[in-house]
N, CA, C and O atoms as CSV, one atom per row, in Angstrom:
chain,resi,resn,atom,element,x,y,z
A,1,MET,N,N,0.461,-1.278,0.040
A,1,MET,CA,C,0.110,-0.162,0.168
A,1,MET,C,C,1.135,1.115,0.189
A,1,MET,O,O,0.847,2.032,-0.580
A,2,GLY,N,N,2.164,1.241,0.902
A,2,GLY,CA,C,2.933,2.304,0.797
A,2,GLY,C,C,4.157,2.863,-0.284
A,2,GLY,O,O,5.050,3.705,-0.386
A,3,GLY,N,N,3.446,1.654,-1.051
A,3,GLY,CA,C,4.610,1.807,-2.251
A,3,GLY,C,C,4.487,2.719,-3.600
A,3,GLY,O,O,3.326,2.744,-4.009
A,4,LYS,N,N,5.198,3.303,-4.209
A,4,LYS,CA,C,5.151,4.126,-5.509
A,4,LYS,C,C,4.792,3.201,-7.034
A,4,LYS,O,O,5.600,2.523,-7.669
A,5,SER,N,N,3.355,3.429,-7.347
A,5,SER,CA,C,3.198,2.558,-8.683
A,5,SER,C,C,3.368,3.347,-9.990
A,5,SER,O,O,2.437,3.500,-10.780
A,6,GLY,N,N,4.457,3.782,-10.156
A,6,GLY,CA,C,4.454,4.277,-11.477
A,6,GLY,C,C,4.686,5.652,-11.922
A,6,GLY,O,O,4.356,6.242,-12.951
A,7,GLY,N,N,5.411,6.049,-10.767
A,7,GLY,CA,C,5.992,7.261,-10.713
A,7,GLY,C,C,5.287,8.126,-9.621
A,7,GLY,O,O,5.114,7.396,-8.645
A,8,GLN,N,N,4.877,9.202,-9.419
A,8,GLN,CA,C,4.315,10.043,-8.585
A,8,GLN,C,C,2.765,9.423,-7.989
A,8,GLN,O,O,2.001,8.754,-8.685
A,9,ASP,N,N,2.476,9.869,-6.347
A,9,ASP,CA,C,1.801,9.038,-5.577
A,9,ASP,C,C,0.489,9.916,-5.767
A,9,ASP,O,O,0.566,11.136,-5.912
A,10,SER,N,N,-0.516,9.348,-5.761
A,10,SER,CA,C,-1.803,10.152,-6.400
A,10,SER,C,C,-1.998,11.144,-5.323
A,10,SER,O,O,-2.846,12.005,-5.562
A,11,ARG,N,N,-1.494,11.192,-4.381
A,11,ARG,CA,C,-1.952,12.526,-3.529
A,11,ARG,C,C,-1.449,13.502,-3.894
A,11,ARG,O,O,-2.114,14.538,-3.921
A,12,TYR,N,N,-0.257,13.489,-4.249
A,12,TYR,CA,C,0.331,14.693,-5.036
A,12,TYR,C,C,-0.267,15.564,-6.193
A,12,TYR,O,O,-0.465,16.778,-6.241
A,13,THR,N,N,-0.534,14.400,-7.269
A,13,THR,CA,C,-1.609,14.761,-8.028
A,13,THR,C,C,-2.447,15.390,-7.758
A,13,THR,O,O,-2.602,16.490,-8.289
A,14,ASP,N,N,-3.693,14.663,-6.377
A,14,ASP,CA,C,-5.057,15.316,-6.345
A,14,ASP,C,C,-4.128,16.694,-5.931
A,14,ASP,O,O,-3.953,17.319,-6.977
A,15,LEU,N,N,-3.619,17.234,-5.042
A,15,LEU,CA,C,-2.919,18.475,-4.762
A,15,LEU,C,C,-2.804,19.036,-5.746
A,15,LEU,O,O,-3.591,19.962,-5.943
A,16,ALA,N,N,-2.006,18.791,-6.553
A,16,ALA,CA,C,-1.789,19.974,-7.938
A,16,ALA,C,C,-2.741,19.895,-8.460
A,16,ALA,O,O,-3.200,20.983,-8.808
A,17,VAL,N,N,-3.522,18.727,-8.797
A,17,VAL,CA,C,-5.328,19.604,-9.570
A,17,VAL,C,C,-6.145,20.630,-8.390
A,17,VAL,O,O,-6.849,21.544,-8.820
A,18,VAL,N,N,-6.004,20.422,-6.945
A,18,VAL,CA,C,-6.690,21.612,-6.444
A,18,VAL,C,C,-6.238,22.681,-6.526
A,18,VAL,O,O,-6.922,23.673,-6.776
A,19,ILE,N,N,-4.816,22.697,-6.306
A,19,ILE,CA,C,-4.337,24.257,-6.619
A,19,ILE,C,C,-4.458,24.766,-7.852
A,19,ILE,O,O,-4.184,25.965,-7.914
A,20,ALA,N,N,-4.907,24.042,-9.259
A,20,ALA,CA,C,-4.748,24.113,-10.146
A,20,ALA,C,C,-6.009,24.958,-10.467
A,20,ALA,O,O,-6.020,26.057,-11.023
A,21,LEU,N,N,-7.229,24.135,-9.947
A,21,LEU,CA,C,-8.469,24.792,-9.678
A,21,LEU,C,C,-8.591,25.750,-8.980
A,21,LEU,O,O,-9.388,26.561,-9.452
A,22,LEU,N,N,-8.013,26.125,-7.751
A,22,LEU,CA,C,-7.999,26.993,-7.038
A,22,LEU,C,C,-7.358,28.533,-7.840
A,22,LEU,O,O,-7.789,29.685,-7.774
A,23,ILE,N,N,-6.499,28.116,-8.378
A,23,ILE,CA,C,-5.837,29.258,-9.168
A,23,ILE,C,C,-6.594,29.934,-10.375
A,23,ILE,O,O,-6.598,31.106,-10.752
A,24,ALA,N,N,-7.405,28.514,-10.988
A,24,ALA,CA,C,-8.199,29.116,-12.002
A,24,ALA,C,C,-9.697,29.840,-11.325
A,24,ALA,O,O,-10.347,30.530,-12.110
A,25,VAL,N,N,-10.065,29.730,-10.335
A,25,VAL,CA,C,-11.234,30.468,-10.034
A,25,VAL,C,C,-10.813,31.658,-9.326
A,25,VAL,O,O,-11.522,32.659,-9.422
A,26,VAL,N,N,-9.494,31.697,-8.453
A,26,VAL,CA,C,-9.242,33.024,-8.311
A,26,VAL,C,C,-9.149,33.907,-9.563
A,26,VAL,O,O,-9.521,35.074,-9.447
A,27,GLY,N,N,-8.769,33.547,-10.548
A,27,GLY,CA,C,-8.043,34.240,-11.925
A,27,GLY,C,C,-9.296,34.300,-12.496
A,27,GLY,O,O,-9.469,35.177,-13.342
A,28,ALA,N,N,-10.067,33.676,-12.264
A,28,ALA,CA,C,-11.762,33.832,-13.319
A,28,ALA,C,C,-12.184,35.003,-12.698
A,28,ALA,O,O,-12.495,35.920,-13.458
A,29,TYR,N,N,-12.295,35.246,-11.168
A,29,TYR,CA,C,-13.183,36.234,-10.482
A,29,TYR,C,C,-12.408,37.367,-10.487
A,29,TYR,O,O,-12.995,38.449,-10.506
A,30,GLY,N,N,-11.041,37.334,-10.471
A,30,GLY,CA,C,-10.363,38.807,-10.450
A,30,GLY,C,C,-10.634,39.120,-11.954
A,30,GLY,O,O,-10.902,40.316,-12.075
A,31,TYR,N,N,-10.646,38.708,-12.683
A,31,TYR,CA,C,-10.785,39.008,-14.539
A,31,TYR,C,C,-12.276,39.403,-14.345
A,31,TYR,O,O,-12.566,40.594,-14.233
A,32,TYR,N,N,-13.317,38.347,-14.297
A,32,TYR,CA,C,-14.536,39.201,-14.536
A,32,TYR,C,C,-15.279,40.363,-13.561
A,32,TYR,O,O,-16.161,41.187,-13.804
A,33,SER,N,N,-14.371,39.983,-12.128
A,33,SER,CA,C,-14.924,41.401,-11.220
A,33,SER,C,C,-14.240,42.750,-11.682
A,33,SER,O,O,-14.900,43.785,-11.584
A,34,GLY,N,N,-12.910,42.793,-12.196
A,34,GLY,CA,C,-12.409,43.870,-12.841
A,34,GLY,C,C,-13.156,44.068,-14.198
A,34,GLY,O,O,-14.001,44.962,-14.260
A,35,LYS,N,N,-12.976,43.523,-14.963
A,35,LYS,CA,C,-14.231,43.591,-16.086
A,35,LYS,C,C,-15.619,43.929,-15.874
A,35,LYS,O,O,-16.087,44.593,-16.799
A,36,LEU,N,N,-16.378,43.682,-14.974
A,36,LEU,CA,C,-17.567,44.046,-14.633
A,36,LEU,C,C,-17.486,45.417,-14.310
A,36,LEU,O,O,-18.231,46.237,-14.848
A,37,ALA,N,N,-16.630,45.727,-13.465
A,37,ALA,CA,C,-16.216,47.116,-12.567
A,37,ALA,C,C,-16.123,48.107,-13.343
A,37,ALA,O,O,-16.594,49.216,-13.093
A,38,THR,N,N,-15.377,47.736,-14.575
A,38,THR,CA,C,-14.987,48.986,-15.155
A,38,THR,C,C,-15.592,49.054,-16.970
A,38,THR,O,O,-15.255,49.738,-17.936
A,39,GLU,N,N,-16.406,48.194,-16.800
A,39,GLU,CA,C,-17.858,48.146,-18.254
A,39,GLU,C,C,-18.846,49.194,-17.874
A,39,GLU,O,O,-19.555,49.244,-16.869
A,40,THR,N,N,-18.766,49.910,-18.739
A,40,THR,CA,C,-19.928,50.663,-18.657
A,40,THR,C,C,-21.051,49.949,-19.532
A,40,THR,O,O,-20.987,49.261,-20.550
A,41,THR,N,N,-22.386,50.500,-18.520
A,41,THR,CA,C,-23.580,49.575,-18.962
A,41,THR,C,C,-24.544,50.227,-20.411
A,41,THR,O,O,-25.317,51.158,-20.181
A,42,THR,N,N,-24.473,49.885,-21.309
A,42,THR,CA,C,-24.993,50.262,-22.588
A,42,THR,C,C,-26.533,50.319,-22.850
A,42,THR,O,O,-27.076,51.163,-23.563
A,43,THR,N,N,-27.147,49.339,-22.198
A,43,THR,CA,C,-28.496,48.913,-21.872
A,43,THR,C,C,-29.482,50.026,-21.864
A,43,THR,O,O,-30.566,50.010,-22.447
A,44,ALA,N,N,-29.015,50.964,-21.169
A,44,ALA,CA,C,-30.039,52.156,-20.830
A,44,ALA,C,C,-30.112,52.948,-22.167
A,44,ALA,O,O,-31.078,53.711,-22.178
A,45,GLN,N,N,-29.424,52.973,-23.198
A,45,GLN,CA,C,-29.281,53.485,-24.153
A,45,GLN,C,C,-29.764,52.694,-25.457
A,45,GLN,O,O,-29.545,52.939,-26.644
A,46,ILE,N,N,-30.255,52.000,-25.048
A,46,ILE,CA,C,-30.734,51.352,-26.358
A,46,ILE,C,C,-33.047,51.814,-26.494
A,46,ILE,O,O,-33.930,51.959,-25.649
A,47,VAL,N,N,-33.022,51.839,-27.350
A,47,VAL,CA,C,-34.640,52.701,-27.515
A,47,VAL,C,C,-35.121,51.341,-28.446
A,47,VAL,O,O,-34.332,50.727,-29.164
A,48,PRO,N,N,-35.990,51.133,-28.353
A,48,PRO,CA,C,-36.840,49.838,-29.375
A,48,PRO,C,C,-37.165,50.597,-30.445
A,48,PRO,O,O,-37.514,51.698,-30.017
A,49,SER,N,N,-37.230,50.554,-31.756
A,49,SER,CA,C,-37.757,51.160,-32.808
A,49,SER,C,C,-39.142,50.732,-33.053
A,49,SER,O,O,-39.483,49.581,-33.324
A,50,GLN,N,N,-40.069,51.965,-32.911
A,50,GLN,CA,C,-41.981,51.393,-32.837
A,50,GLN,C,C,-42.470,51.342,-34.604
A,50,GLN,O,O,-43.635,51.667,-34.834
A,51,SER,N,N,-41.689,50.990,-35.653
A,51,SER,CA,C,-42.339,50.621,-36.812
A,51,SER,C,C,-41.038,49.952,-37.214
A,51,SER,O,O,-40.152,50.353,-37.969
A,52,THR,N,N,-41.176,48.555,-36.344
A,52,THR,CA,C,-39.768,47.586,-37.178
A,52,THR,C,C,-40.586,47.003,-38.128
A,52,THR,O,O,-41.752,46.800,-37.788
A,53,ARG,N,N,-40.223,46.673,-39.301
A,53,ARG,CA,C,-40.608,45.463,-40.069
A,53,ARG,C,C,-39.997,44.977,-40.392
A,53,ARG,O,O,-38.873,45.383,-40.684
A,54,TRP,N,N,-40.611,43.265,-40.581
A,54,TRP,CA,C,-39.981,42.240,-40.364
A,54,TRP,C,C,-40.512,41.255,-41.965
A,54,TRP,O,O,-40.086,40.117,-42.160
């Protein structure tokens, strides 16, 4: 049970995956929170046309 079979221990692989996911989540949060804070809202400027022809 305690021997390594074929390279790294699975605990190190799991730890690397958890760290990579944490970095991805923190990076995405930082990206989107900064993007949403600096982005101006343009939905208030959209005026629907009264005479739209399809």
